[in-house]
C-alpha positions in Angstrom: 120.3 85.7 94.3 119.5 82.1 96.4 116.2 80.9 96.4 116.4 80.0 100.1 117.5 84.5 100.7 115.4 85.5 98.3 112.4 83.6 100.0 114.1 85.0 103.6 114.4 88.4 102.8 110.1 88.8 101.2 109.5 86.9 104.5 111.2 89.5 106.2 110.1 91.8 103.8 105.3 90.6 104.1 106.2 89.9 108.5 107.5 93.1 109.9 104.2 95.4 107.5 101.9 93.1 109.2 103.6 93.6 112.8 103.7 97.5 111.2 100.5 97.1 110.7 99.0 95.7 113.9 100.8 97.5 115.6 99.9 100.6 113.6 96.1 100.0 114.5 96.8 99.3 118.4 98.3 102.3 118.5 101.9 100.7 119.7 104.7 102.6 118.3 107.6 100.9 120.1 106.1 97.2 118.0 105.4 99.8 114.9 109.1 100.8 115.0 109.9 97.4 115.8 107.7 96.4 112.1 109.5 98.7 110.0 112.6 97.5 111.1 111.8 94.6 110.3 110.9 95.4 106.8 114.0 97.6 105.7 116.5 94.5 107.3 114.2 92.3 104.3 114.8 95.4 101.7 118.3 95.2 102.1 118.9 92.0 102.6 116.8 91.1 99.1 118.9 94.3 97.9 123.0 92.9 99.2 121.9 89.7 96.7 120.9 91.5 93.7 124.3 93.2 94.0 126.2 90.1 94.9 124.4 88.4 91.0 124.9 91.8 89.2 128.7 91.3 90.2 128.5 87.3 89.1 128.2 88.3 86.1 
């Protein structure tokens, strides 16, 4: 996994979690869903990169 892609995936996960928690405290369900989606996109990106690394061996 390239360091750039790994950092991008972690950043998406962290930002998504922060957005989700902030929106939850404010009671904004729409923004909460967007934060959750961003976190899931980060997790998906991380898994994709790990899969690519697995098949490179």
